[in-house]
C-alpha positions in Angstrom: 0.0 0.0 0.0 1.4 3.4 -1.0 1.9 5.9 1.8 -0.5 8.8 1.5 0.9 12.3 1.4 -0.6 13.0 4.7 1.3 10.1 6.3 4.5 11.3 4.8 4.0 14.8 6.2 3.2 13.3 9.6 6.4 11.3 9.7 8.6 14.0 8.4 7.2 16.5 10.9 7.6 14.2 13.8 11.0 13.2 12.7 12.1 16.8 12.5 10.7 17.5 15.9 12.5 14.5 17.4 15.8 15.7 15.9 16.1 19.2 17.3 19.2 20.1 15.4 17.5 19.3 12.1 14.3 21.0 13.1 16.1 24.2 13.7 17.9 24.2 10.4 15.1 23.1 8.0 13.3 26.5 8.2 14.9 27.7 5.0 13.7 24.7 2.9 10.2 24.6 1.4 7.6 24.4 4.1 5.8 21.2 4.7 2.1 21.6 5.5 1.1 19.4 8.4 -2.4 18.9 9.7 -1.6 16.5 12.5 1.4 14.9 14.1 1.8 11.5 15.7 4.4 12.8 18.2 4.1 16.6 18.6 7.6 17.0 19.8 10.3 15.2 21.8 7.8 14.5 24.5 10.0 15.2 27.5 11.4 18.5 26.2 10.6 22.0 27.3 11.5 25.0 25.2 11.9 28.8 25.5 11.0 30.3 22.1 12.3 33.5 20.4 9.2 35.5 21.3 9.8 34.9 25.1 13.5 35.7 24.7 12.9 39.0 22.9 10.3 40.1 25.5 12.3 39.2 28.6 15.6 40.6 27.2 17.9 38.3 29.2 21.5 39.6 29.5 22.9 36.1 30.3 21.8 32.5 30.8 20.9 33.1 34.4 18.2 35.5 33.3 17.2 33.4 30.3 16.2 30.4 32.5 14.9 32.5 35.5 11.3 31.5 34.9 11.9 27.8 34.2 10.6 25.2 36.8 13.2 22.4 36.6 16.1 24.1 34.9 18.2 27.0 36.3 21.6 28.4 35.9 24.1 28.3 38.8 25.9 31.6 39.1 29.0 31.5 41.3 28.9 35.0 42.9 32.1 36.5 44.1 34.0 34.3 41.7 35.2 34.8 38.2 33.3 31.9 36.7 30.0 33.7 36.4 27.3 31.5 34.7 28.8 28.1 35.6 26.3 25.8 34.0 22.6 24.7 34.0 21.0 22.6 36.7 18.4 20.2 35.2 16.4 18.2 37.7 19.2 18.0 40.3 22.2 17.5 38.0 24.5 20.3 37.0 28.0 21.1 35.8 29.3 19.0 33.0 26.7 16.3 33.7 24.3 18.6 31.7 25.7 18.9 28.2 25.2 22.2 26.3 25.3 22.7 22.6 24.6 25.5 20.1 23.3 24.6 16.6 24.4 21.0 17.4 28.0 22.0 18.3 29.0 21.1 21.9 30.0 24.0 24.1 33.2 23.9 26.2 33.2 22.3 29.6 33.1 24.2 32.9 35.8 23.9 35.6 35.1 20.7 37.6 36.8 21.4 40.8 36.2 24.8 42.5 39.5 24.5 44.4 41.2 26.0 41.3 39.3 29.2 41.8 42.2 30.3 44.0 44.7 29.5 41.3 43.3 31.5 38.4 41.7 28.5 36.6 38.1 29.5 36.7 35.7 29.2 33.7 32.0 28.6 33.4 30.4 27.0 30.2 27.4 29.2 30.6 29.3 32.3 29.6 29.6 30.9 26.0 26.1 32.0 24.8 24.8 35.4 23.7 21.0 35.5 24.3 20.2 38.1 21.6 21.3 35.5 18.9 18.9 32.8 20.0 15.7 31.6 18.4 15.2 28.9 21.0 16.6 27.2 24.1 15.5 23.6 24.6 15.9 21.5 27.7 15.9 17.8 26.8 14.9 15.5 29.7 16.4 12.2 28.5 19.7 10.4 28.4 21.9 10.4 25.4 25.5 9.8 24.3 26.3 13.4 25.5 24.5 13.5 28.9 23.1 11.5 31.7 19.6 12.7 32.1 19.3 16.1 30.6 20.9 18.5 28.2 20.4 22.0 26.8 20.5 22.8 23.1 20.5 26.4 21.8 19.6 27.3 18.3 20.6 30.6 16.7 18.4 32.9 14.6 17.8 32.1 10.9 17.2 34.6 8.1 13.4 33.8 8.1 13.3 34.8 11.8 14.5 38.3 10.9 12.7 39.0 7.6 9.1 40.1 8.4 7.9 40.2 4.8 9.4 40.3 1.3 13.0 39.4 0.6 14.9 41.9 2.9 14.5 42.6 6.6 16.3 43.1 9.9 16.0 44.7 13.3 17.8 47.2 15.6 17.5 46.7 19.3 18.8 48.3 22.5 18.1 48.1 26.2 19.2 48.7 29.7 19.4 46.2 32.6 19.6 47.4 36.2 20.9 44.0 37.5 24.4 44.9 36.3 23.8 48.4 35.0 24.4 47.1 31.4 23.4 48.5 28.1 23.4 46.6 24.8 22.9 47.2 21.1 22.1 44.7 18.5 21.7 45.0 14.7 20.7 42.3 12.3 20.0 42.2 8.6 18.8 39.4 6.3 18.1 38.9 2.6 16.8 36.0 0.5 15.7 35.1 -3.0 14.5 31.8 -4.5 17.7 30.0 -3.8 19.7 32.0 -1.2 19.2 33.2 2.3 21.8 35.3 4.3 21.9 36.7 7.8 24.3 39.0 9.7 23.9 39.8 13.4 26.1 41.7 15.8 25.6 42.5 19.5 27.7 44.6 21.9 27.1 44.7 25.6 28.7 46.9 28.3 28.1 46.4 32.0 29.3 46.2 35.6 29.0 43.7 38.5 25.9 41.7 39.0 24.0 43.0 42.0 23.0 41.2 45.2 21.3 42.2 48.5 24.5 43.0 50.3 24.6 46.4 51.9 28.2 46.7 53.3 30.8 48.3 51.1 34.4 49.2 51.8 37.3 46.7 51.7 38.1 43.4 53.4 36.2 40.4 54.5 33.3 42.5 55.9 32.4 43.7 52.4 29.1 42.1 51.3 28.5 44.2 48.1 29.9 42.6 44.9 33.4 43.6 43.9 33.5 46.3 41.2 33.4 45.0 37.7 33.6 46.4 34.2 32.9 44.1 31.3 32.4 44.3 27.5 30.9 41.5 25.4 30.9 41.4 21.6 29.2 38.9 19.3 28.9 38.3 15.6 26.8 35.7 13.7 26.9 35.2 9.9 24.8 32.6 8.1 24.6 31.9 4.3 22.3 29.2 2.9 22.1 28.2 -0.7 19.6 25.9 -2.2 21.2 24.0 -5.0 17.9 22.4 -6.2 14.6 21.2 -4.7 16.4 18.5 -2.7 19.7 19.9 -1.6 20.7 22.9 0.5 24.0 24.0 1.9 24.5 26.3 4.9 27.7 28.1 6.1 27.7 29.5 9.6 30.3 31.7 11.4 30.0 32.7 15.0 32.4 34.6 17.2 32.1 35.8 20.8 34.5 37.6 23.0 34.1 38.7 26.7 36.5 40.8 28.7 35.9 41.4 32.4 38.0 43.4 34.9 37.4 43.0 38.6 38.8 45.0 41.5 39.4 42.6 44.5 38.3 44.9 47.3 36.9 42.1 49.4 40.3 40.4 49.5 42.2 43.4 50.8 43.7 42.5 54.2 43.7 38.8 53.5 46.9 36.7 53.3 48.3 36.2 49.8 51.0 33.7 50.8 53.7 33.3 53.4 56.2 35.3 51.5 54.0 38.2 50.3 51.9 38.7 53.4 48.6 40.6 53.3 47.0 42.0 50.2 46.8 45.8 49.8 45.2 45.8 46.4 44.3 43.4 43.7 42.6 43.0 40.4 41.8 40.4 37.8 41.3 40.4 34.0 39.4 37.5 32.4 39.0 37.0 28.7 36.7 34.4 27.1 36.6 33.8 23.4 34.7 31.3 21.3 34.8 31.0 17.5 32.9 28.5 15.4 32.5 27.7 11.7 30.2 25.0 10.4 29.0 23.7 7.0 25.7 22.0 6.8 23.9 20.1 4.1 20.2 19.2 4.1 18.5 16.8 1.6 14.8 16.2 1.3 12.9 13.9 -1.1 9.5 12.4 -0.8 10.5 9.5 -3.0 13.3 7.0 -2.8 14.7 5.0 0.2 16.3 8.0 1.9 13.9 10.8 2.4 15.9 13.2 4.6 19.6 13.8 5.3 20.9 16.4 7.7 24.7 16.6 7.9 27.0 19.1 9.6 30.7 19.5 9.9 32.2 22.1 12.3 35.3 23.5 13.9 35.2 25.4 17.2 38.0 27.1 19.2 37.2 28.2 22.8 39.7 29.8 25.1 39.7 31.3 28.6 42.5 33.5 29.9 42.7 34.4 33.6 45.0 37.0 35.0 45.3 38.0 38.6 47.6 40.5 40.3 47.8 41.1 44.1 50.0 43.7 45.7 51.4 43.7 49.3 54.0 45.7 51.2 56.7 43.0 50.5 56.0 42.1 46.9 53.3 41.3 44.3 51.9 38.0 43.1 50.9 37.6 39.5 49.1 34.5 38.1 48.4 33.7 34.5 46.0 30.9 33.6 44.9 29.6 30.2 42.4 27.0 29.2 41.9 26.0 25.5 39.4 23.6 24.0 39.5 23.0 20.3 36.8 20.9 18.7 36.2 19.3 15.4 33.1 17.2 14.5 30.9 15.7 11.8 27.4 14.3 12.0 24.8 12.9 9.6 21.2 12.0 10.4 19.0 10.1 7.9 15.3 9.4 7.7 13.7 6.6 5.6 9.9 6.3 5.3 8.9 2.6 4.8 6.0 1.9 2.5 4.3 -0.9 4.4 1.0 -1.9 5.9 2.1 -0.5 9.2 3.9 2.8 8.4 7.4 3.1 9.7 9.9 6.0 9.9 13.4 4.8 10.3 16.0 7.2 11.6 19.7 6.4 11.8 23.0 8.3 11.7 26.3 8.9 13.3 28.3 11.6 15.0 32.1 12.0 15.5 33.4 14.6 17.9 37.1 15.3 18.6 38.5 17.7 21.2 41.9 18.9 22.2 42.2 20.3 25.7 45.2 22.3 27.0 45.6 24.1 30.3 48.5 25.9 32.0 49.2 28.1 35.0 52.2 30.3 35.6 53.1 32.3 38.7 56.6 33.6 38.1 56.5 36.0 41.0 55.5 33.5 43.7 58.0 32.8 46.5 58.6 29.5 44.8 58.2 29.8 41.0 54.9 28.0 40.1 54.5 26.7 36.5 52.4 23.7 35.8 49.6 22.2 33.8 46.4 21.8 35.9 45.4 19.1 33.4 47.4 17.0 30.9 47.3 18.0 27.2 44.4 15.7 26.3 42.9 14.5 23.0 39.5 13.0 23.2 37.2 11.5 20.5 33.6 10.3 20.6 32.0 8.2 17.9 28.2 7.6 18.1 26.0 5.4 15.9 22.2 5.0 16.3 19.1 3.6 14.7 15.5 4.0 15.7 12.1 3.1 14.2 8.9 5.1 14.7 6.0 2.6 14.3 2.5 4.1 14.0 -0.4 2.0 15.0 -3.3 4.4 14.4 -3.0 6.8 17.3 -0.4 4.7 19.2 3.3 5.2 18.5 6.2 3.0 19.5 9.8 4.3 19.0 12.6 1.8 19.9 16.1 3.2 19.7 19.6 1.8 20.0 22.8 3.8 20.1 26.4 2.9 20.7 29.1 5.2 21.8 32.8 4.5 21.6 35.1 7.1 23.2 38.9 7.5 23.6 40.9 9.8 25.8 44.6 10.1 25.2 46.4 12.4 27.7 50.0 13.3 26.7 52.7 12.4 29.2 55.3 14.5 27.4 56.4 17.3 29.7 53.5 16.7 32.1 54.4 16.5 35.8 51.7 14.8 37.8 51.5 15.7 41.5 52.0 12.7 43.8 53.1 10.7 40.8 54.1 7.8 43.0 50.4 7.3 44.0 48.7 7.9 40.7 49.3 7.7 36.9 48.4 9.2 33.6 47.2 6.8 30.9 44.8 6.5 28.0 41.3 5.2 28.3 38.8 3.8 25.8 35.4 2.2 26.2 32.2 1.3 24.3 28.8 1.9 25.8 25.4 0.8 24.5 22.5 3.3 24.8 19.0 1.9 24.4 15.9 4.0 24.5 12.2 3.4 24.0 9.2 5.8 23.8 5.5 4.8 23.9 3.0 7.6 23.1 -0.7 7.2 23.0 -2.6 10.1 21.3 -6.1 9.3 22.5 -7.1 12.9 21.5 -5.6 16.3 21.6 -6.4 16.9 25.2 -5.1 13.6 26.6 -1.8 12.1 25.4 -0.1 9.8 27.9 3.4 8.6 27.3 6.2 6.5 28.8 9.9 6.8 28.0 13.0 4.9 29.1 16.5 6.1 28.1 20.1 5.3 28.9 22.5 8.2 29.3 26.3 8.4 29.8 28.8 11.0 30.9 32.3 10.0 30.0 35.2 11.1 32.4 36.6 14.5 31.5 40.2 15.3 31.1 40.0 17.2 34.4 38.7 14.2 36.2 41.3 11.9 34.7 44.5 14.0 34.9 43.9 17.1 37.1 47.0 17.9 39.1 48.0 20.2 41.9 50.2 19.6 44.9 52.7 21.2 47.2 55.4 20.2 49.6 56.0 22.4 52.7 59.6 22.2 53.9 61.0 23.7 57.2 64.4 23.2 58.7 65.4 20.9 55.8 62.6 18.4 56.4 59.2 17.9 54.9 56.5 18.9 57.3 53.5 18.6 55.0 52.5 17.3 51.6 49.1 17.6 49.9 47.8 16.9 46.4 44.7 17.1 44.3 44.9 14.7 41.4 42.8 12.9 38.8 42.2 9.2 38.5 43.1 7.3 35.3 40.9 4.4 36.3 37.5 6.2 36.4 34.6 4.5 34.8 31.9 6.5 32.8 28.8 7.6 34.7 25.6 6.0 33.5 21.9 6.6 34.0 18.7 4.7 33.6 16.0 7.3 33.1 12.2 6.5 33.4 9.5 9.1 32.6 5.7 8.6 32.8 3.6 11.6 31.9 0.6 13.0 30.2 0.2 16.1 28.1 -2.5 17.8 26.1 -3.7 20.9 24.4 -6.9 22.5 23.0 -7.9 25.9 21.8 -7.8 27.2 25.4 -5.8 24.7 27.5 -2.4 23.2 27.4 -0.7 21.2 30.1 2.1 18.7 30.9 2.5 16.5 34.0 5.4 14.1 34.3 6.9 11.9 37.0 10.5 10.7 36.6 12.8 8.3 38.3 16.5 8.3 37.3 19.1 5.7 38.6 22.8 6.5 38.3 25.9 4.4 38.6 29.5 5.3 39.0 28.9 9.0 40.0 32.3 10.7 39.9 33.2 12.9 42.9 36.4 13.8 44.6 37.3 12.1 47.9 39.9 13.1 50.6 42.1 10.7 52.4 45.7 10.3 53.7 48.0 8.4 51.4 51.7 8.1 52.2 53.0 11.5 53.3 50.1 13.2 51.5 47.4 14.6 53.8 45.0 15.4 52.3 45.3 13.3 49.2 42.3 14.4 47.1 41.4 12.3 44.1 38.3 11.6 41.9 36.6 8.3 42.4 33.4 6.5 41.3 30.7 6.3 43.8 28.4 3.2 43.9 25.0 4.5 42.8 22.5 7.3 43.2 18.9 8.1 42.4 16.9 11.2 41.7 13.1 11.2 41.4 10.4 13.9 41.2 7.5 15.4 39.4 7.1 18.5 37.2 3.8 19.9 36.2 2.7 23.0 34.3 -0.5 24.3 32.7 -1.9 27.3 30.9 -5.5 28.3 30.3 -6.2 31.1 27.7 -9.3 33.0 26.7 -9.7 36.2 24.7 -6.0 36.9 24.9 -6.0 36.5 28.7 -4.2 33.6 30.4 -3.7 31.9 33.8 -0.7 29.6 34.2 0.8 27.5 37.0 3.3 24.8 37.7 5.5 23.0 40.2 8.9 21.2 40.3 9.7 18.8 43.1 12.8 16.5 43.3 14.4 14.2 45.9 17.4 12.0 45.7 20.1 10.0 47.5 23.6 8.7 46.7 24.7 5.3 48.0 28.4 4.6 48.7 29.1 1.2 50.3 25.6 1.2 51.9 25.9 4.7 53.3 23.1 6.9 51.9 23.6 10.7 51.6 21.6 13.6 50.1 22.6 14.9 46.7 23.5 18.6 47.2 22.7 19.7 43.7 19.0 18.9 44.0 16.9 22.1 44.2 14.1 22.7 46.7 10.4 22.8 45.8 9.4 25.5 43.3 5.9 26.7 42.5 4.8 29.2 39.9 1.5 31.0 39.2 0.8 33.7 36.6 -1.8 35.9 35.1 -1.5 37.9 32.0 -2.8 39.4 28.7 -1.2 38.7 25.3 -2.5 40.8 22.5 -1.2 41.9 19.1 -0.3 45.4 20.2 -0.1 45.1 24.0 0.6 42.5 26.7 1.3 42.3 30.4 1.8 39.6 33.0 2.4 39.1 36.7 4.1 36.0 38.0 4.4 34.6 41.5 7.3 32.2 42.3 7.5 30.3 45.5 10.8 28.7 46.4 11.0 26.6 49.5 14.0 26.6 51.9 16.6 23.9 51.4 16.2 21.6 54.4 19.3 20.8 56.4 18.5 17.1 56.3 18.8 17.3 52.5 22.4 18.6 52.6 25.4 16.4 52.6 28.2 18.2 54.5 28.6 21.2 56.6 27.3 24.6 55.4 25.8 27.7 56.9 22.4 27.4 55.3 20.7 30.8 54.8 17.8 29.7 52.6 14.3 30.4 53.7 11.0 30.0 51.9 10.3 33.0 49.8 7.7 34.4 47.4 8.9 36.5 44.5 6.7 38.7 42.3 7.8 39.6 38.7 6.0 41.9 36.3 6.4 42.2 32.5 4.8 44.2 29.7 5.3 45.0 26.0 3.7 47.6 23.8 3.7 48.0 20.0 2.7 51.7 19.3 3.3 51.0 15.6 3.5 47.8 13.7 7.3 47.4 13.6 8.2 49.0 17.0 8.1 47.0 20.2 8.8 48.5 23.7 9.4 46.0 26.5 9.8 46.3 30.3 10.2 43.8 33.1 10.5 44.3 36.9 11.8 41.3 38.8 11.6 40.7 42.6 9.2 43.7 42.9 9.1 43.7 46.7 12.9 43.4 47.0 12.9 40.1 48.9 16.3 39.0 50.2 16.9 35.3 49.4 19.5 32.8 48.3 19.3 30.5 45.3 20.4 27.1 46.5 22.0 26.4 43.0 24.3 29.3 43.6 25.7 28.3 47.0 25.4 24.5 47.1 29.1 24.1 46.2 29.9 25.5 49.7 28.6 22.3 51.3 32.0 20.7 51.9 31.5 17.0 52.3 33.8 15.1 54.6 34.8 13.0 51.6 34.9 15.8 49.0 37.0 18.7 47.9 34.6 20.0 45.3 33.8 23.2 47.2 35.7 26.4 46.8 38.0 26.4 49.8 39.3 29.9 49.1 36.1 31.3 50.6 33.6 30.2 53.2 29.9 30.9 53.7 29.1 32.2 57.2 26.8 34.5 59.0 29.0 37.5 58.5 29.5 37.2 54.7 26.3 35.4 53.7 24.8 38.5 52.1 27.7 38.4 49.5 26.0 35.4 48.0 22.4 36.6 48.1 20.3 36.7 45.0 19.3 39.9 43.1 17.1 42.4 44.8 14.6 44.5 42.9 15.8 44.9 39.3 14.4 45.9 36.0 15.1 46.0 32.3 13.7 48.1 29.4 14.2 47.6 25.7 13.3 49.0 22.3 13.2 46.8 19.1 12.5 48.1 15.6 12.0 45.6 12.8 12.2 46.5 9.2 
């Protein structure tokens, strides 16, 4: 039996939705008209669309994810890392992979101990919000992440052109959270076979605010240290359609951030034994990321292969950290550098099978190669300090997969099998490993199978239950395998103390078995999604402290036995005559298990509730949102920490107005009543476990300095956007 055109459209549409990278790039090909879809989207995903991004005007990822229920950005206040990464349902850091247009973003610093040594970088600083058409949180395991990942997609020419063949926009705005101003300009053009886009954004600002009131110098200061920063960004896209089936796309992206900080809060503190106390100090941090990619899309309703999406890319990301501290005796200058160069290629295929039971077979491969280098130099230290915090490491990942979407009327079954083979090859040439007699540097390779199955039952538009199981993996990073720092304290010609922080070449990959059971639905007035999840983890990687030989402490990464995180997320929206009411909740719990000893997982966030009311019209809109965040219970914390969190209710307001067709004015006021509170995701790394050195030991959280790490008080942003 020949497949009807409607069935072909359904399969292609659901296929594109299930492959987010392809879905974002197919906008320039001829549009496929779809009247219904077997699987509306990757059923466990949540997405922030371009309209929400433009109205909220986020200055960074922290602001972009501020209204999400089970995804939020950890921002390490009073450090140089800034937006460290995204916390998704209790996992954060490099366990939550991030990518942009299908290209993996660089990793964040694993061990906060290196904050003191000028090796401080956060992956969340690699994204410019004004360039985004969407940010998608994917709640399933994959070859890149354990249980969740975040994929960003940049704007396309069609997003900028309002009508005709030429278009663009000019936008500017002010954000009181860091007293920043930005300017963004974009232009696009197209004809029958070509589409092009150019976008550039510049942003100038200062330190991110908090609720600290004490200024001055020294450890009594609770206001943020003074900061001046400048961010610049360029995006260029060119797409050419060779014929009705083939299109090529060339993308170039470049971002640079420069941040200068005056270390007022460190004045009076000890630099080292030789230098004494700090009189003044400052840092200069530079972050750069450049990416070029070439994509090819093929689409044909006939033949065995109906869709091909391929992409080849090269990305160079680098962070440079400079710190200088002056004392009466001398000065101490540290230079740190971290480089991550990536090359990759991927191809995804779709074949529609003409059979009694329609099938859409998806299959493909991805290859990702990275080269990581890091070094730290302190030539002015009392003892010259020059070493590599991690070994010069080359890593490759090769992934193959195949899945089959089987449609049985309104019931869909999607079995999936993937296989990942990875290799890490650290160089031993010129690399001096701390405590080398107790550890080693060696290569690692392994193959991991990644099954997945999705069951979706579309009873009707308003009631669509589903079940999904997925296996996820997080391979050990170069930092976890080869990180190295150590010191030997000598007095009177004899060793009085030795300590070391080192990697572990024998680490196994972290794995997860993820189960989701949910129901979603939508109608002309109502849309909702309720899901319960249960995720089991094995071989969690964490650092553990012990005494080995003369080294005390001897801190090394190890695999923990197992862990589990479970919870529920629900959200709903009811609309009528442009008015809407919305609400939702996110609740998670979890434990780790090490040799029968159960402990809380510190990265799990407390209960969050949201409720909103608003009006969305063509020319005007406004909304008010209440967010309730519960306190983090002490019984849910593993380790010792001064816990300042309390239950808090936050009110946010937003509005937009279009006085003329192409002009949009936006304004948002956050934390209207100026509540003082603490985001647990921002301070959880202070919970120093008895067996862990993952916290930043260069600073402590206590009653005297706790306001330093408080969240933003009342803040606002305003913006103007003109489209032509």
